[in-house]
C-alpha positions in Angstrom: 1.8 16.5 20.4 -0.6 17.8 17.7 -0.4 16.0 14.4 -2.1 16.6 11.1 -2.1 13.8 8.4 -2.8 15.2 4.9 -4.2 13.1 2.1 -5.8 14.1 -1.2 -8.8 11.8 -0.7 -10.0 8.7 1.0 -10.5 6.8 -2.2 -10.2 3.0 -1.7 -6.4 2.7 -2.1 -3.6 1.3 0.0 -2.0 4.6 1.0 -5.4 6.0 1.9 -6.2 3.1 4.1 -2.8 3.4 5.8 -3.5 7.1 6.5 -6.8 6.1 8.3 -5.1 3.4 10.2 -2.3 5.8 11.2 -4.8 8.3 12.5 -6.5 5.6 14.6 -3.2 4.4 16.0 -2.1 7.9 16.9 -5.4 8.6 18.7 -5.1 5.3 20.6 -1.7 6.6 21.9 -3.2 9.8 23.2 -1.9 11.9 20.3 -4.1 14.9 19.4 -4.3 13.9 15.7 -6.4 15.1 12.7 -6.7 13.8 9.1 -7.3 16.4 6.4 -8.5 15.5 3.0 -9.0 18.0 0.2 -11.1 15.9 -2.3 -14.5 14.4 -1.4 -15.0 10.8 -2.7 -18.5 9.4 -2.2 -17.3 5.8 -2.8 -14.3 6.1 -0.6 -13.4 4.4 2.7 -15.8 4.5 5.7 -14.3 5.1 9.1 -15.2 4.4 12.7 -17.7 6.9 14.2 -15.2 7.8 16.9 -12.9 9.3 14.3 -15.7 11.6 12.8 -14.5 14.7 14.7 -10.9 14.1 13.6 -11.4 13.9 9.9 -11.6 17.3 8.2 -12.6 18.1 4.6 -10.7 21.2 3.4 -11.8 21.3 -0.2 -9.3 22.4 -2.8 -11.3 22.3 -6.0 -9.4 24.3 -8.7 -8.1 27.1 -6.6 -4.7 25.9 -5.6 -3.5 29.2 -4.1 -6.6 29.6 -2.0 -6.3 26.1 -0.7 -2.6 26.7 0.2 -3.7 29.8 2.2 -6.5 28.0 3.9 -4.3 25.0 4.9 -1.6 27.3 6.1 -4.1 29.2 8.3 -5.5 25.9 9.7 -2.1 24.7 10.7 -1.2 28.0 12.3 -4.5 28.4 14.1 -4.3 24.8 15.5 -0.6 25.2 16.5 0.3 21.9 14.9 3.6 20.3 15.8 3.8 17.7 13.0 2.3 17.7 9.6 2.7 14.5 7.6 1.6 14.4 3.9 0.9 10.9 2.6 2.1 10.6 -1.1 3.8 13.1 -3.3 1.4 16.0 -3.9 -0.1 16.0 -0.3 3.5 15.9 0.9 4.4 19.1 -1.1 1.3 20.9 0.3 2.2 19.7 3.8 5.7 20.9 3.7 5.1 24.3 2.0 2.0 25.2 4.1 3.7 23.8 7.2 6.7 25.9 6.6 4.5 29.0 6.1 2.6 28.2 9.3 5.8 27.6 11.4 5.1 23.9 12.0 8.3 22.5 13.5 8.2 19.0 11.9 7.1 18.7 8.2 7.1 15.2 6.7 6.7 13.7 3.3 5.5 10.1 3.3 6.7 8.5 0.1 5.2 5.1 -0.6 6.5 4.2 -4.1 9.7 3.4 -5.9 8.7 5.8 -8.7 9.2 9.6 -8.4 7.0 12.3 -9.9 7.9 13.6 -13.4 8.0 16.9 -15.1 7.3 20.1 -13.1 6.1 18.0 -10.2 9.5 16.3 -10.1 11.2 19.8 -9.8 8.8 20.8 -7.0 9.5 17.5 -5.2 13.2 18.2 -5.4 12.7 21.7 -3.9 11.1 20.0 -0.9 14.6 19.3 0.4 14.5 22.9 1.6 11.0 22.6 3.3 10.8 19.0 4.6 12.1 18.1 8.0 12.0 14.4 7.2 10.9 11.9 4.6 9.4 8.6 5.6 9.4 5.6 3.3 7.4 2.4 3.9 10.3 0.3 2.7 14.1 0.6 2.7 14.1 0.5 -1.1 11.9 3.6 -1.1 14.3 5.6 1.1 17.2 4.4 -1.1 15.5 5.9 -4.1 14.9 9.2 -2.4 18.6 9.3 -1.4 20.0 8.4 -4.8 17.6 10.2 -7.1 16.8 13.3 -5.1 19.9 13.6 -2.9 17.8 13.6 0.3 20.3 13.4 3.2 20.3 10.1 5.0 19.9 11.9 8.3 16.4 13.0 7.2 15.3 9.5 5.9 13.3 7.0 7.9 11.6 3.7 7.3 8.3 3.0 8.9 6.8 -0.3 7.7 3.1 -0.5 6.9 0.9 -1.9 9.6 -1.8 -4.5 8.9 -5.0 -5.1 10.8 -4.3 -8.8 11.5 -7.7 -9.5 13.1 -9.5 -8.3 10.0 -7.9 -11.1 8.0 -8.1 -13.9 10.6 -11.8 -14.7 10.1 -13.9 -17.6 11.1 -15.6 -18.1 7.7 -14.7 -21.5 6.4 -13.2 -22.1 2.9 -16.3 -24.0 1.6 -18.7 -21.1 2.5 -16.3 -18.5 1.1 -16.3 -20.3 -2.2 -20.0 -20.8 -2.3 -20.5 -17.0 -1.9 -18.3 -16.5 -4.9 -20.0 -19.3 -6.8 -16.7 -21.2 -7.2 -16.9 -25.0 -7.6 -15.5 -26.9 -4.5 -12.8 -28.6 -6.4 -11.5 -25.6 -8.4 -8.1 -24.0 -7.8 -8.3 -20.2 -7.0 -5.6 -17.7 -7.9 -6.2 -14.1 -6.8 -4.6 -10.7 -7.4 -5.8 -7.6 -5.5 -4.5 -4.5 -7.3 -5.9 -1.3 -8.7 -6.0 -1.4 -12.5 -3.0 0.7 -13.7 -0.2 0.1 -16.1 2.5 -0.4 -13.4 0.6 -3.3 -11.9 1.1 -5.2 -15.2 -2.2 -7.0 -15.4 -1.2 -8.2 -18.9 1.4 -10.4 -17.3 -1.4 -11.8 -15.0 -3.4 -12.7 -18.2 -0.4 -14.5 -19.8 0.3 -16.3 -16.5 -3.3 -17.4 -16.3 -3.3 -18.8 -19.8 -0.2 -21.0 -19.0 -1.6 -22.2 -15.6 -4.9 -23.2 -17.2 -3.1 -25.3 -19.7 -1.7 -27.3 -16.8 -4.7 -27.1 -14.5 -7.9 -26.4 -16.5 -10.2 -26.0 -13.5 -8.4 -23.0 -12.1 -10.4 -19.8 -11.4 -8.5 -16.4 -11.6 -9.9 -13.5 -9.5 -9.0 -9.9 -10.2 -10.0 -7.5 -7.4 -9.8 -3.8 -8.1 -11.1 -1.0 -10.4 -9.3 1.3 -12.8 -7.1 4.0 -11.5 -8.9 7.3 -12.1 -5.8 8.5 -13.9 -5.8 5.5 -16.2 -9.6 4.9 -16.8 -9.0 2.7 -19.9 -6.9 0.1 -18.1 -9.8 -2.1 -17.1 -11.2 -2.3 -20.7 -7.7 -3.0 -22.0 -7.2 -6.0 -19.6 -10.7 -7.3 -20.4 -9.8 -7.3 -24.1 -6.6 -9.2 -23.3 -8.6 -11.8 -21.4 -10.9 -12.2 -24.4 -8.0 -12.6 -26.9 -6.5 -15.2 -24.6 -9.8 -17.2 -24.5 -10.0 -16.9 -20.7 -13.4 -15.3 -20.3 -14.7 -18.4 -18.6 -11.7 -18.5 -16.2 -10.9 -14.9 -15.2 -13.4 -13.0 -13.1 -13.3 -9.2 -12.7 -14.7 -8.5 -9.2 -14.1 -4.8 -9.1 -13.5 -2.9 -5.9 -14.6 -5.1 -2.9 -15.1 -4.5 0.8 -14.9 -8.3 1.4 -11.3 -8.9 0.6 -10.7 -11.1 3.7 -13.5 -13.4 2.6 -12.1 -13.6 -1.0 -8.7 -14.5 0.5 -10.3 -17.2 2.5 -11.4 -18.8 -0.8 -7.9 -18.3 -2.4 -5.2 -20.9 -2.9 -2.4 -18.6 -4.2 -2.2 -14.8 -4.1 -0.1 -13.2 -6.9 1.3 -9.8 -7.7 2.6 -8.9 -11.1 3.7 -5.4 -10.4 6.8 -3.7 -12.0 7.4 -1.4 -9.1 6.0 -1.0 -5.6 6.9 0.3 -2.2 5.4 -1.9 0.4 2.5 -3.9 -1.1 -0.6 -3.8 1.1 -2.1 -6.6 -1.1 0.8 -8.9 -0.2 0.6 -7.9 3.5 -3.1 -8.8 3.6 -2.7 -12.1 1.8 0.2 -13.1 4.2 -1.9 -12.1 7.2 -4.7 -14.3 5.9 -2.2 -17.2 5.6 -2.2 -17.4 1.8 0.9 -18.4 0.0 2.5 -15.8 -2.3 4.0 -15.6 -5.8 5.2 -12.1 -6.7 7.5 -10.4 -9.1 10.9 -9.6 -7.7 10.5 -5.9 -7.8 12.9 -3.7 -5.9 11.8 -4.0 -2.3 9.9 -7.4 -2.7 12.6 -9.1 -0.6 11.8 -6.9 2.4 8.5 -8.7 2.6 8.7 -12.1 1.0 11.7 -14.5 1.4 11.9 -16.7 -1.7 10.9 -20.2 -0.8 9.8 -19.3 2.7 6.6 -17.2 2.6 6.2 -17.7 -1.1 8.2 -17.3 -4.4 9.8 -14.4 -6.2 9.9 -14.5 -10.0 11.6 -12.1 -12.5 9.7 -9.1 -13.7 7.4 -9.7 -16.6 8.2 -13.4 -16.7 4.8 -15.0 -17.0 6.1 -18.4 -17.6 8.2 -18.4 -14.4 5.2 -17.2 -12.4 2.9 -19.8 -14.0 5.4 -22.5 -13.0 5.5 -21.4 -9.4 1.8 -21.0 -9.2 1.2 -24.4 -10.6 3.8 -25.9 -8.2 1.9 -24.4 -5.2 -1.5 -25.5 -6.6 -0.3 -29.1 -6.8 1.2 -29.1 -3.3 -1.3 -28.2 -0.5 1.3 -29.0 2.1 3.7 -26.4 0.7 0.9 -23.9 0.5 0.0 -24.4 4.2 3.7 -24.2 5.3 4.3 -21.0 3.3 1.0 -19.5 4.5 1.9 -20.1 8.1 5.4 -18.6 7.6 3.7 -15.5 6.2 1.4 -15.2 9.2 4.4 -15.4 11.6 6.3 -12.7 9.7 3.3 -10.4 9.7 2.8 -10.8 13.4 6.6 -10.2 14.0 7.2 -7.1 11.8 4.0 -5.6 10.4 1.5 -5.3 13.2 -0.4 -2.0 13.8 1.1 -1.9 17.2 4.6 -1.9 15.8 3.8 0.7 13.1 2.1 3.1 15.6 5.0 2.8 18.1 7.6 3.5 15.5 5.8 6.4 14.0 5.4 8.1 17.4 9.1 7.6 18.1 10.0 9.2 14.8 7.7 12.2 15.4 9.1 12.6 18.9 12.7 12.4 17.8 12.3 15.1 15.1 10.2 17.3 17.3 12.9 17.2 20.0 15.5 18.0 17.3 17.3 14.8 18.1 19.3 12.7 15.7 18.7 9.5 17.6 15.9 8.2 15.4 14.9 4.6 16.4 17.2 2.3 14.5 14.4 0.0 13.3 12.7 3.0 11.8 15.8 4.6 10.4 16.5 4.9 6.6 20.2 5.5 7.3 21.7 2.1 7.2 21.5 1.3 3.5 21.0 4.8 2.1 23.8 5.6 -0.3 
């Protein structure tokens, strides 16, 4: 089986990391796989040397039609069996160019509860005639595709994100992790890992932090992530909110970091204030590291966090409710430990790289064979309307 994964770039984002991990898992299973990116990003992800020959830069620049022709020729020349576009625009290119090249299986990987708008939305809807299948990373994602775009349930699959568990089970002790971040030994630490964009709702994080600090003045709040290139002013906006709230001595902006496992080792509670999400890599990573969770109850959150088991779910945009749950966890180390361990067990059970790779190969094989017997655990049929 010859597979091409298509991404726009390898910028340090959740979908991009999943694309790299997917490539690695396919190669480990003997699949002849390549990853094509069409934008160069000097500050993007690094990858293992053994994947060098499998990662291709096919630059797009501003000439869309020329890129479409080049991608189509590559897919035809290499006799590709499956082309899988990660995210919306790469998914469109994958399906159109794959159709032109006669690729049997053309897949859009949709990873968000939001859909494109404007002309891109119309193009996305047209993909029903070009795509063999749509893969969501959560049941809620495939439900949106079914209800909003009328994608037939028979072409919808769920393949849950995989997480590199070993990367987050580190030997670094908590004391050393805090020393490296210059955090006092007795301080509470609340962390959010999220790119700076409007949908992540960092303003709610600031309001929550203000309320928690009233109850626990020694709490340190860590924000990990840079501005989304499409929303370059978001970081400055959040920094102004922090200043207005009088939290400049409590909230730290760490930017994009490669040492997230070490930061999580220093963390008491991990939070997510998002308004909408597919399958949150940030929550997966925190759970894998054994950190208790407080997250907004966005559509799909319950596929990952059971309220009161691995952490707590709070209403969207309710900073007071989040502050109350965060404060409750900070005051109860035993509860934090119990929920953290429950998170580790759930990750190992459902979100390992082994499970993700096996499911994805099964889905590829089923569609390539023209079968309807998609593995049930990877199917998006059961709750699609």
